[in-house]
N, C-alpha and C positions, 0 to 999 in steps of 0.2 A: 262519634263512633269512627273507628279506623277500619277501613275495608281494603283488603288486598285483592286486586283483580289480576288473574293469571291468564295471559294471552300468548301462547307460543307461536301464533300466526298473525302477527301485528301488521296487517295491511288491509286495504279495501274496507268492506263493511264491518269487519272485525275491529279494525282500528278506529273507524268512525264511531262505533258503538262505545268502545272503551273510552275514547277521548270525550265523547258526549257525557258519559257518566261522571268523569272527573271534572268536567267543566260545570255541570249543572247541579250536581248533588250538593246538599248541605252537609254531607258527611266528608270526612277526610279520605280521599281515594288515592291509593298507591298502586301504580301500574307496574307489574313485573312482566316483561315481554321479551320475545325473540323476533327477529326479522321475519317477515312474511314470505318465506320461500321454502322449497323442499317440503311440501306439506306432509308427505309420508314419513319422512325422517322426523318432522316435528311431532307427529303422533307417536312414533316409536321412542325417540330420545329426548324430546323437549322437556319431559318431566324431570329427568335427571339433571339437566342443566339448570332449570328453574329452581329445583330443590337446592342445588348448591348455591345459587345466587341468593335464595331466601335465607339460607343458614348464615350467609355473610352479612345480612342486614340486621339492624337492631329493632325492626318493626315487629311488634306482637299484635296481630290484627284481632279485631272483634268478630270479623266475618271474612271468610275466604270465598271468593267467587271466581270459578274457573270457567273456561269455555270448552266446547266439545272437542277441540283439537288437542286437548291435554289428556294424557293417561293419568287421571286423577288418583287412581289407586296406588300407582308407583310413587307419585309425588307425596301422598300422605304417609306412605311407609317410610320415606326417606327423611321426613321432617317431623315425625311423630313426637320426638322429645321436646319440640318447641310449641306444638299446637294442641296439646291435650285439652279437650273440652271446647275448642273453637268450632263453631258451626260452619258447614261447607255447603255450597250450592254449585251446580253446573248449569251454564246457559248454553242451550243447543241452538247455534245459528243454522246448523244443518245436521243431518245424521247420515252415517255411512251406509246404513241398511237401505235407505231409499235414494241414495245418490247414484245417478246413472254413470256407469263406467264406460269409458271409450273402449270399443272392441279391440283397438290397437294397443291397449295398455298391457305391459309385460306381466303385471300381477294377475290379470285375467288369464292370460295364456299359460302361466305357470301355476295357476290355482292358489295364489297367495292372497287373494283379495279379501277373504273372510276375516283376516286378522284385524282390520281397521274397524269393522263393525263390532268385533268383540271388545275392542278398547272402549267404544261407546257404551257397550253393555256394562262392563265392569265399572266404568266411570259413573254411570247412572246409579249403579248399586252402591258405590262408595259414598256418593254425596248424600247429605241429609235431605236435600230437595233438588229435583230436576226441573229446570225451567226451559220452556220452548218458546220460540218467537212467534209461532202460529199454531193453531189447532191442527192444521195439516201436518206440520212437522212432528208434533206429538203423536198424532194418530198413525202416521205412516211408520214411525219408529216402533210403537207398541204393536201394531198390526203385523209388522214384519218379524218380530222376535220369535214367535212360535216356530215358523218354518226355518228361521236361521238357526235356532238352538237345536232343532231336531236333525240338523245336518250332521251333528257330531255323534260319535259312536255310543257314548253312554254318559251317565251323570249329566243330563242335559240341563237341569235346573230350570225347567220351564215355570216352576212355581214362583220363581223370583220376579216374573213379569208383573204379577199383581202387585207386588211390593213397589215396583217402580211406578206403576200406574197410580197407586195411592199417594205417592209423594211427588206427583207431577203437576205442573201448573203452566198456563200460558201467560207470558209477559211479552207483549209486542215490542218491537224495536222502537227506540226513540230516534228521531231524525231531526237534523238541523234544517228544517224546511224554510224557516223565515229568513235564512241567509240568502235565499234566492230572490227575496223581494227587492233588494237594491238593484237588481239587474233586469227588472221587468221593463219591457219596451212595447210600444204599440206595434201591432201587426200591419205590414204593408200588403198591398194586393199582389203578392207574389204567387208563383206556382206553389201548390201545397208541398210542404216539406215533410218527408218521412224520416223518422229517427230510429237509429239503433244506438243504445247507450249502455250495453252490457259488455261483459268480458267476451273476447274473441275465442270462445272455447266450444268444444263439442256439446256440452250439456245445455248450451243456450240455443242450439239447433239453428245455426245460420243457414243451413241448406234450405229449410222450409221458408225462412224469411226471404231469401233471395229468389227462390222459385216464385213466390207471390209477386215480387217486384218484376221479374222477367215477364210474368203474365200481364201485369199492368202495362209494361212497355209494348208487348205484342198487341194489346188492345188499343194502343195509340193514346193512352191517357197521360196527361201532363203531371209531372211531379219532379221534385228535387230530393236529394238524399244527403243525409248527414250520418256518418259512421263514427261513433265515439266508443271508448272502452279500452281496457288494457289487453295486451297480448303477451302472455308469459313465455311462450315457446315459439317455435317456427310458425310463421303466419299461415293460418288455415287456407287450404286451396279455395274454399268458397269466397273468401275475401279477395284473393288474388284475381279470380275470375270475374268477380263483381266489378272491380275497378276497370276492367277492360270492357265488359258488356254494358255497364251503366255509366261510363265515363261522361257522356253529355249531361247526365242528371246529377253528377256528384259535386256537392259543395265543399265537403270536408271528409277526410278519412284518416283516423289515427287518434291516439290517446292525447288528451290535453291535460297538462299538469296544473295549469292555472285555473282556479275555481271560477274566477270572473268569466273566463272564456267558456268554460263548461256551462255555467248558468246561462250565458247569453245564447248559446246554441239551443238549450232546452226551451227558452222563451221564443226562439225563432221557429221552433218545430211545431208541426200541426198534428201529425198522426204517428202513432207508435204501434206497429204490428208486433205482438209478442208471440214467439214460437217456442219458447223454452221447454225442454223436457224435464227440467228441474228448476224449481224456485220455492224455497221454504218460507220466504216472505216477499221479496221483490222490492228492495230499497230503490233501485234505479227506476223501476216502474212508478213507484210512489213519487219520486222526485220529478219525473217528467209530467205526471198527471197534475201535480201541484202547480207546475208552470203552464198549465193550460193545454198540454198535448193530449190528444184523445187516444187512449189505449184500446187496442183490439186484443182480447185476451182469450186463451183457451179455457174452456170450462173445466178446469182441473187444477191441481197444485194448490197454492195458497191464495190465488186470486179471488175465488168466491168468498173467502173470509173477509176480504177488504172491500171489494167492489160490489157487494150484494145489492146495493141500492141502484145499480146501473146494469140491469140484465141485458140491455141491448148491446152492450160492449163485448159480450161473450160469443164465441164461435165453437162449433162442435168438431169441425174438420177443416182441411186446407181449402176445400171447395167453398165452404161458407166464409172462410177468412177472405178469399179473393173477392167474393161477392160484396162483402161489407167494406173491404178496402176500396173497391171500385166505386161503390156508392159514395163514400166519403170524398174520393178524388173528383167525382163528377159533380156532386152537389155540396159545395162548401157550406158548412153550418157552424154556428156558434154553439159550442157544447163544452161543458167542464165536468170533470169527475174529481175536482180538487176537494170537494166536500167530504169525500170518502177517506182522504189521507191527511187532512189538515190536523186532525186530533193527535197524530203521531209526532208532531213537533215537540221538541224538548220543553217548550214553555208549558205544554199540557202534561207531558209525561214525567217531568223531573220529580214532582211531588209524589206521584204514583210510585215511581221507582224507589224513592226514599222510604215510603211506607212499606213497600215490599222488603227492603233491607231491614227495617225495624222488625218486621215479622220474622225474617230469617234469623236475625241475631238473637231474638227471644226464643228461638227454636219452636215456633208455632208450626202446626202441621200444614201441609200443602193446601188443604181445603180452606184455610183462613186466607191464603193468598188468592185463591180462586174467587173468593167473595169480594176481593178488592176491585175486581174488574167491573162490578155492577155500576159504579158512577161513571166509569169510562164508556160504558155501553150506551149512555145517553147521547153521545156524539158520534158513535160509529157502531157497526155491527159487532155484537159480542163474539169473542173468539174462544171462550172456554165453557 
């Protein structure tokens, strides 16, 4: 079967997911992508460019799989003469209705932010099936739609929400976790290493992360710090200040392009306080947990879907985060949450994805895809 994957934002977790499908699927996967930058313009105009590129290709796919960064309705309108009868699906890595906006964003100030959520809405309507990487992602999107649509003056089409719900299913991310095995190393009796391995962005809430570390420093607790992750814009003030205030603790700060170096830092790290105000799955959290790093997680977002077997890892507020972090720094312990994430490795997920693709190509309803999760639930908490 020939599957066309449309990814207008080909970077980070979007790129890893698309590459993973192409590498591990038994089907023929063709990637049609655009560089992962200018995300707002990708949502507005990426469909036009990808449609032109598709019309220049000779590929006639058996299935089209787009991601949420594409305006799928526009793409389908522009290529309709070539794809009559071809089933389509959209994979939501995130959704713009639940994505936290920076208060400094110009679209918020000029009240233009609603358009991106509307693109997600029409994309979900246009696809034959809407796939979400977590139950939290799906539920946050569906739950936000009534209020979102009622914002408009008339013809709000709230009846379409049920149609989207009926054709929705959860398909977790596949991750290349076993690639980290080659870089595993024995731990030395060093000071505990605290890890940040997310984007340096507002939605990952670096302010709360560093406030917790400043509190640990004020208590005189011993720790070292590793700051990984990409920064796409001007360096956030929180990171500038942290390098000054936490300089004696800092082992590394900055993005590492070499996977071997990235993997080595994860294996060296001990504790990962997660403070994100958005995470629809948490690939970087899963990677660190697989490498033996203990995650401390807010009891919200997608984390309870994945780490339900480890209730002691969750905190309710910043005060509880500080208490649990201090306890881990004071009393070193052998602990692993790798069992909650190991099933997401492509070795386990590839056949599942291919079965999902078979179901999509046969135009089976979404509930048939939801039933495919049952075997997967034997090795991790069920997400649908």
